[in-house]
Short mmCIF file of the C-alpha atoms (twelve columns), coordinates in Angstrom:
data_MODEL
# 
_entry.id   MODEL 
# 
loop_
_atom_site.group_PDB 
_atom_site.id 
_atom_site.type_symbol 
_atom_site.label_atom_id 
_atom_site.label_alt_id 
_atom_site.label_comp_id 
_atom_site.label_asym_id 
_atom_site.label_seq_id 
_atom_site.Cartn_x 
_atom_site.Cartn_y 
_atom_site.Cartn_z 
_atom_site.pdbx_PDB_model_num 
ATOM 1   C CA . UNK A 1   -5.461  10.924  -0.954  1 
ATOM 2   C CA . UNK A 2   -2.999  9.034   -3.776  1 
ATOM 3   C CA . UNK A 3   -1.360  12.223  -4.768  1 
ATOM 4   C CA . UNK A 4   -0.025  12.613  -0.824  1 
ATOM 5   C CA . UNK A 5   1.876   8.760   -1.111  1 
ATOM 6   C CA . UNK A 6   5.196   10.750  -1.954  1 
ATOM 7   C CA . UNK A 7   7.035   8.023   -0.042  1 
ATOM 8   C CA . UNK A 8   5.270   4.730   -0.669  1 
ATOM 9   C CA . UNK A 9   4.565   6.056   -4.756  1 
ATOM 10  C CA . UNK A 10  8.176   6.697   -4.972  1 
ATOM 11  C CA . UNK A 11  9.067   3.247   -3.441  1 
ATOM 12  C CA . UNK A 12  6.401   1.688   -5.866  1 
ATOM 13  C CA . UNK A 13  8.277   3.214   -8.438  1 
ATOM 14  C CA . UNK A 14  11.906  2.216   -7.903  1 
ATOM 15  C CA . UNK A 15  10.462  -1.299  -7.058  1 
ATOM 16  C CA . UNK A 16  8.718   -1.578  -10.640 1 
ATOM 17  C CA . UNK A 17  12.117  0.402   -12.547 1 
ATOM 18  C CA . UNK A 18  14.445  -2.317  -10.544 1 
ATOM 19  C CA . UNK A 19  12.169  -4.945  -12.035 1 
ATOM 20  C CA . UNK A 20  11.937  -3.621  -15.405 1 
ATOM 21  C CA . UNK A 21  16.002  -3.374  -15.277 1 
ATOM 22  C CA . UNK A 22  16.308  -7.233  -13.688 1 
ATOM 23  C CA . UNK A 23  17.151  -8.711  -17.255 1 
ATOM 24  C CA . UNK A 24  19.780  -7.065  -17.898 1 
ATOM 25  C CA . UNK A 25  21.134  -7.745  -14.397 1 
ATOM 26  C CA . UNK A 26  20.073  -11.199 -14.248 1 
ATOM 27  C CA . UNK A 27  18.074  -13.924 -15.610 1 
ATOM 28  C CA . UNK A 28  15.598  -14.901 -13.337 1 
ATOM 29  C CA . UNK A 29  13.045  -12.723 -12.015 1 
ATOM 30  C CA . UNK A 30  12.971  -11.777 -7.918  1 
ATOM 31  C CA . UNK A 31  9.862   -13.731 -6.330  1 
ATOM 32  C CA . UNK A 32  10.167  -11.359 -3.601  1 
ATOM 33  C CA . UNK A 33  10.159  -8.232  -5.654  1 
ATOM 34  C CA . UNK A 34  6.956   -9.837  -7.333  1 
ATOM 35  C CA . UNK A 35  5.300   -10.299 -4.184  1 
ATOM 36  C CA . UNK A 36  6.403   -6.675  -2.752  1 
ATOM 37  C CA . UNK A 37  4.899   -5.439  -6.105  1 
ATOM 38  C CA . UNK A 38  1.549   -7.402  -5.732  1 
ATOM 39  C CA . UNK A 39  0.865   -6.220  -2.354  1 
ATOM 40  C CA . UNK A 40  1.890   -2.263  -3.433  1 
ATOM 41  C CA . UNK A 41  -0.649  -2.914  -5.982  1 
ATOM 42  C CA . UNK A 42  -3.383  -4.111  -4.195  1 
ATOM 43  C CA . UNK A 43  -2.572  -1.522  -1.577  1 
ATOM 44  C CA . UNK A 44  -2.868  1.428   -4.108  1 
ATOM 45  C CA . UNK A 45  -5.710  0.388   -5.465  1 
ATOM 46  C CA . UNK A 46  -7.834  0.197   -2.396  1 
ATOM 47  C CA . UNK A 47  -6.488  3.626   -1.994  1 
ATOM 48  C CA . UNK A 48  -7.640  5.210   -5.125  1 
ATOM 49  C CA . UNK A 49  -11.070 3.486   -4.455  1 
ATOM 50  C CA . UNK A 50  -12.256 4.090   -0.905  1 
ATOM 51  C CA . UNK A 51  -15.867 3.252   -1.132  1 
ATOM 52  C CA . UNK A 52  -16.985 1.551   1.664   1 
ATOM 53  C CA . UNK A 53  -20.783 0.106   0.105   1 
ATOM 54  C CA . UNK A 54  -20.983 -3.036  -1.333  1 
ATOM 55  C CA . UNK A 55  -21.177 -2.797  -5.327  1 
ATOM 56  C CA . UNK A 56  -23.773 -4.557  -7.442  1 
ATOM 57  C CA . UNK A 57  -23.811 -6.139  -10.639 1 
ATOM 58  C CA . UNK A 58  -23.420 -3.705  -12.883 1 
ATOM 59  C CA . UNK A 59  -20.557 -1.506  -10.834 1 
ATOM 60  C CA . UNK A 60  -18.272 -5.045  -10.547 1 
ATOM 61  C CA . UNK A 61  -15.709 -3.298  -12.163 1 
ATOM 62  C CA . UNK A 62  -15.920 0.314   -11.644 1 
ATOM 63  C CA . UNK A 63  -12.487 0.261   -10.310 1 
ATOM 64  C CA . UNK A 64  -11.493 -1.268  -13.649 1 
ATOM 65  C CA . UNK A 65  -13.740 2.031   -15.149 1 
ATOM 66  C CA . UNK A 66  -12.066 4.414   -12.441 1 
ATOM 67  C CA . UNK A 67  -8.419  4.147   -13.933 1 
ATOM 68  C CA . UNK A 68  -7.969  1.711   -16.559 1 
ATOM 69  C CA . UNK A 69  -4.324  2.908   -17.463 1 
ATOM 70  C CA . UNK A 70  -3.614  1.584   -13.918 1 
ATOM 71  C CA . UNK A 71  -3.109  -2.074  -15.632 1 
ATOM 72  C CA . UNK A 72  -0.425  -1.335  -17.857 1 
ATOM 73  C CA . UNK A 73  1.402   -2.034  -14.582 1 
ATOM 74  C CA . UNK A 74  0.632   -5.483  -14.799 1 
ATOM 75  C CA . UNK A 75  1.315   -5.824  -18.786 1 
ATOM 76  C CA . UNK A 76  4.357   -4.146  -17.954 1 
ATOM 77  C CA . UNK A 77  5.422   -7.307  -15.433 1 
ATOM 78  C CA . UNK A 78  4.295   -10.128 -18.043 1 
ATOM 79  C CA . UNK A 79  6.691   -8.234  -20.510 1 
ATOM 80  C CA . UNK A 80  9.397   -8.264  -18.363 1 
ATOM 81  C CA . UNK A 81  9.017   -11.896 -17.554 1 
ATOM 82  C CA . UNK A 82  8.373   -12.434 -21.101 1 
ATOM 83  C CA . UNK A 83  11.471  -10.506 -21.856 1 
ATOM 84  C CA . UNK A 84  13.772  -12.615 -19.314 1 
ATOM 85  C CA . UNK A 85  12.479  -16.182 -21.243 1 
ATOM 86  C CA . UNK A 86  10.356  -17.025 -18.434 1 
ATOM 87  C CA . UNK A 87  6.715   -17.847 -19.934 1 
ATOM 88  C CA . UNK A 88  5.805   -19.632 -16.693 1 
ATOM 89  C CA . UNK A 89  6.357   -16.651 -15.069 1 
ATOM 90  C CA . UNK A 90  4.200   -14.257 -17.256 1 
ATOM 91  C CA . UNK A 91  1.166   -16.703 -17.266 1 
ATOM 92  C CA . UNK A 92  1.401   -16.244 -13.610 1 
ATOM 93  C CA . UNK A 93  1.588   -12.894 -13.306 1 
ATOM 94  C CA . UNK A 94  -1.415  -12.493 -16.299 1 
ATOM 95  C CA . UNK A 95  -3.364  -14.734 -13.785 1 
ATOM 96  C CA . UNK A 96  -2.901  -13.684 -10.912 1 
ATOM 97  C CA . UNK A 97  -3.839  -10.144 -12.019 1 
ATOM 98  C CA . UNK A 98  -6.731  -11.057 -13.649 1 
ATOM 99  C CA . UNK A 99  -7.749  -12.942 -10.295 1 
ATOM 100 C CA . UNK A 100 -7.048  -9.747  -8.311  1 
ATOM 101 C CA . UNK A 101 -8.751  -7.546  -10.458 1 
ATOM 102 C CA . UNK A 102 -11.760 -9.259  -11.430 1 
ATOM 103 C CA . UNK A 103 -12.266 -11.515 -8.302  1 
ATOM 104 C CA . UNK A 104 -10.271 -10.750 -5.498  1 
ATOM 105 C CA . UNK A 105 -10.620 -7.246  -5.220  1 
ATOM 106 C CA . UNK A 106 -14.713 -6.796  -5.898  1 
ATOM 107 C CA . UNK A 107 -15.595 -9.777  -3.133  1 
ATOM 108 C CA . UNK A 108 -12.816 -8.111  -0.453  1 
ATOM 109 C CA . UNK A 109 -15.289 -4.744  -1.044  1 
ATOM 110 C CA . UNK A 110 -18.367 -7.012  -0.074  1 
ATOM 111 C CA . UNK A 111 -16.675 -9.343  2.557   1 
ATOM 112 C CA . UNK A 112 -14.418 -6.860  4.347   1 
ATOM 113 C CA . UNK A 113 -16.808 -2.997  4.622   1 
ATOM 114 C CA . UNK A 114 -18.007 -3.814  7.559   1 
ATOM 115 C CA . UNK A 115 -15.356 -5.386  9.587   1 
ATOM 116 C CA . UNK A 116 -13.462 -3.637  12.312  1 
ATOM 117 C CA . UNK A 117 -10.020 -2.319  12.436  1 
ATOM 118 C CA . UNK A 118 -9.147  -5.134  14.771  1 
ATOM 119 C CA . UNK A 119 -10.672 -8.303  12.440  1 
ATOM 120 C CA . UNK A 120 -8.539  -6.734  9.497   1 
ATOM 121 C CA . UNK A 121 -5.165  -6.279  11.688  1 
ATOM 122 C CA . UNK A 122 -6.299  -10.108 12.434  1 
ATOM 123 C CA . UNK A 123 -6.709  -11.673 9.279   1 
ATOM 124 C CA . UNK A 124 -3.347  -9.513  8.156   1 
ATOM 125 C CA . UNK A 125 -0.963  -11.263 10.828  1 
ATOM 126 C CA . UNK A 126 -2.656  -14.563 9.631   1 
ATOM 127 C CA . UNK A 127 -1.682  -13.273 5.989   1 
ATOM 128 C CA . UNK A 128 2.306   -13.086 6.907   1 
ATOM 129 C CA . UNK A 129 2.799   -17.199 7.257   1 
ATOM 130 C CA . UNK A 130 0.796   -17.360 4.472   1 
ATOM 131 C CA . UNK A 131 3.064   -15.769 2.223   1 
ATOM 132 C CA . UNK A 132 6.006   -17.657 4.033   1 
ATOM 133 C CA . UNK A 133 4.475   -20.659 2.733   1 
ATOM 134 C CA . UNK A 134 3.641   -20.166 -0.539  1 
ATOM 135 C CA . UNK A 135 6.499   -18.305 -2.267  1 
ATOM 136 C CA . UNK A 136 6.084   -18.247 -5.942  1 
ATOM 137 C CA . UNK A 137 3.189   -19.256 -8.769  1 
ATOM 138 C CA . UNK A 138 -0.188  -17.865 -8.867  1 
ATOM 139 C CA . UNK A 139 -1.260  -18.296 -5.352  1 
ATOM 140 C CA . UNK A 140 1.591   -16.411 -3.955  1 
ATOM 141 C CA . UNK A 141 0.863   -12.993 -5.835  1 
ATOM 142 C CA . UNK A 142 -2.759  -13.086 -5.562  1 
ATOM 143 C CA . UNK A 143 -2.088  -13.917 -1.831  1 
ATOM 144 C CA . UNK A 144 0.044   -10.674 -2.093  1 
ATOM 145 C CA . UNK A 145 -2.135  -8.616  -3.628  1 
ATOM 146 C CA . UNK A 146 -4.775  -9.795  -0.998  1 
ATOM 147 C CA . UNK A 147 -2.703  -8.540  2.050   1 
ATOM 148 C CA . UNK A 148 -1.899  -5.466  0.050   1 
ATOM 149 C CA . UNK A 149 -5.801  -4.703  0.282   1 
ATOM 150 C CA . UNK A 150 -5.645  -5.551  3.874   1 
ATOM 151 C CA . UNK A 151 -2.784  -3.450  5.114   1 
ATOM 152 C CA . UNK A 152 -4.530  -0.571  3.070   1 
ATOM 153 C CA . UNK A 153 -7.558  -1.188  4.746   1 
ATOM 154 C CA . UNK A 154 -6.118  -1.670  8.494   1 
ATOM 155 C CA . UNK A 155 -4.143  1.590   7.712   1 
ATOM 156 C CA . UNK A 156 -7.128  3.510   6.307   1 
ATOM 157 C CA . UNK A 157 -8.797  2.678   9.543   1 
ATOM 158 C CA . UNK A 158 -6.304  3.491   11.929  1 
ATOM 159 C CA . UNK A 159 -4.767  7.391   13.139  1 
ATOM 160 C CA . UNK A 160 -3.882  9.138   10.315  1 
ATOM 161 C CA . UNK A 161 -0.267  10.748  10.454  1 
ATOM 162 C CA . UNK A 162 0.136   9.848   14.365  1 
ATOM 163 C CA . UNK A 163 3.975   9.439   15.280  1 
ATOM 164 C CA . UNK A 164 2.995   6.722   17.561  1 
ATOM 165 C CA . UNK A 165 1.385   4.629   15.029  1 
ATOM 166 C CA . UNK A 166 4.711   5.330   12.536  1 
ATOM 167 C CA . UNK A 167 7.438   4.727   15.359  1 
ATOM 168 C CA . UNK A 168 5.349   1.302   16.027  1 
ATOM 169 C CA . UNK A 169 5.493   0.269   12.222  1 
ATOM 170 C CA . UNK A 170 9.093   1.298   11.787  1 
ATOM 171 C CA . UNK A 171 10.030  -0.760  14.943  1 
ATOM 172 C CA . UNK A 172 8.308   -3.670  13.107  1 
ATOM 173 C CA . UNK A 173 10.420  -3.501  10.072  1 
ATOM 174 C CA . UNK A 174 13.585  -3.171  12.203  1 
ATOM 175 C CA . UNK A 175 12.748  -6.421  14.055  1 
ATOM 176 C CA . UNK A 176 11.961  -7.800  10.703  1 
ATOM 177 C CA . UNK A 177 15.623  -7.302  9.547   1 
ATOM 178 C CA . UNK A 178 17.023  -7.784  12.865  1 
ATOM 179 C CA . UNK A 179 15.678  -11.404 13.929  1 
ATOM 180 C CA . UNK A 180 16.917  -13.065 10.972  1 
ATOM 181 C CA . UNK A 181 20.168  -12.159 11.534  1 
ATOM 182 C CA . UNK A 182 19.725  -13.801 15.134  1 
ATOM 183 C CA . UNK A 183 17.739  -16.674 13.998  1 
ATOM 184 C CA . UNK A 184 17.992  -17.288 10.392  1 
ATOM 185 C CA . UNK A 185 15.357  -19.852 10.507  1 
ATOM 186 C CA . UNK A 186 12.710  -17.223 10.630  1 
ATOM 187 C CA . UNK A 187 13.998  -15.082 7.206   1 
ATOM 188 C CA . UNK A 188 10.895  -16.902 5.432   1 
ATOM 189 C CA . UNK A 189 8.425   -15.373 8.023   1 
ATOM 190 C CA . UNK A 190 10.647  -11.893 8.446   1 
ATOM 191 C CA . UNK A 191 10.610  -10.738 4.949   1 
ATOM 192 C CA . UNK A 192 6.576   -10.866 4.404   1 
ATOM 193 C CA . UNK A 193 6.312   -9.233  7.197   1 
ATOM 194 C CA . UNK A 194 8.686   -6.543  7.002   1 
ATOM 195 C CA . UNK A 195 7.294   -5.739  3.948   1 
ATOM 196 C CA . UNK A 196 3.808   -5.315  5.383   1 
ATOM 197 C CA . UNK A 197 5.732   -3.311  8.052   1 
ATOM 198 C CA . UNK A 198 7.528   -1.032  5.739   1 
ATOM 199 C CA . UNK A 199 4.346   -0.707  3.807   1 
ATOM 200 C CA . UNK A 200 2.673   1.007   6.704   1 
ATOM 201 C CA . UNK A 201 5.406   3.229   7.883   1 
ATOM 202 C CA . UNK A 202 5.463   4.681   4.193   1 
ATOM 203 C CA . UNK A 203 1.783   5.010   4.526   1 
ATOM 204 C CA . UNK A 204 2.063   6.955   7.997   1 
ATOM 205 C CA . UNK A 205 5.167   8.611   6.734   1 
ATOM 206 C CA . UNK A 206 3.794   10.328  3.598   1 
ATOM 207 C CA . UNK A 207 0.493   11.430  5.806   1 
ATOM 208 C CA . UNK A 208 2.360   12.885  8.365   1 
ATOM 209 C CA . UNK A 209 1.081   16.829  9.196   1 
ATOM 210 C CA . UNK A 210 2.150   20.033  11.003  1 
ATOM 211 C CA . UNK A 211 1.106   20.105  14.814  1 
ATOM 212 C CA . UNK A 212 -2.579  21.443  14.636  1 
ATOM 213 C CA . UNK A 213 -2.848  25.205  15.740  1 
ATOM 214 C CA . UNK A 214 -5.203  26.589  17.314  1 
ATOM 215 C CA . UNK A 215 -8.075  28.564  15.596  1 
ATOM 216 C CA . UNK A 216 -7.790  32.947  15.420  1 
ATOM 217 C CA . UNK A 217 -9.875  35.505  14.701  1 
ATOM 218 C CA . UNK A 218 -7.413  37.023  12.420  1 
ATOM 219 C CA . UNK A 219 -6.214  33.835  10.889  1 
ATOM 220 C CA . UNK A 220 -2.986  34.822  11.087  1 
ATOM 221 C CA . UNK A 221 -3.180  37.731  8.571   1 
ATOM 222 C CA . UNK A 222 -1.972  40.261  11.000  1 
ATOM 223 C CA . UNK A 223 1.404   39.599  10.343  1 
ATOM 224 C CA . UNK A 224 0.678   40.635  6.482   1 
ATOM 225 C CA . UNK A 225 -2.174  42.857  6.421   1 
ATOM 226 C CA . UNK A 226 -2.073  46.896  7.909   1 
ATOM 227 C CA . UNK A 227 -5.901  47.105  10.144  1 
ATOM 228 C CA . UNK A 228 -7.915  50.183  9.597   1 
ATOM 229 C CA . UNK A 229 -7.605  51.923  12.851  1 
ATOM 230 C CA . UNK A 230 -11.571 51.650  13.790  1 
ATOM 231 C CA . UNK A 231 -10.480 47.623  13.991  1 
ATOM 232 C CA . UNK A 232 -7.176  48.368  16.734  1 
ATOM 233 C CA . UNK A 233 -9.208  47.920  19.810  1 
ATOM 234 C CA . UNK A 234 -7.552  45.972  22.638  1 
ATOM 235 C CA . UNK A 235 -10.425 43.023  22.440  1 
ATOM 236 C CA . UNK A 236 -9.792  42.384  18.726  1 
ATOM 237 C CA . UNK A 237 -6.230  42.788  18.385  1 
# 
């Protein structure tokens, strides 16, 4: 499944590259950009490890053993914070990454495995104002990571490649971009809502498939293969 998420993986790579180059542009790291990377990190982790059964104690860190090189993203973020001269931010990134990998994700696998999509959607809606009120530090990064896990679960249990779901996500993103222009006071709530909607829209866009064709006996092979004469009968054409 991860290989099919081209649009979302491209956006994740662009944001990571932007953050890696940010010390050359400005002295500080953008909290919104860090939150976006933590959200996408949680989304991709839940996408890669799609088992719904709760884990036991020996396999609590099975998602780390599954792909240990994935942890280099957190090390890269901490290195960028160190290069930018922000030791507090580096500590917050490492602490939130450890909390997300060792506590939040394994616990969420146990707690959310049996919840319906409506309950996960309600938790996702509740996470948006929480992200608006906590915008920096360990808690903000951990909350963004948790929101990414919820967004991935919400997407996994929804329609796969449905244009209507893509349209709703895109409309939500457009509303999140337009609303701060009309009501500037809604900006703290608009950016996390827009981030979640953009993530869901890219996920739906990555898995849009062509319209399914009805099954045929010849499998469309008659366009390429010449049939023997004894098969050329009206009932088999």
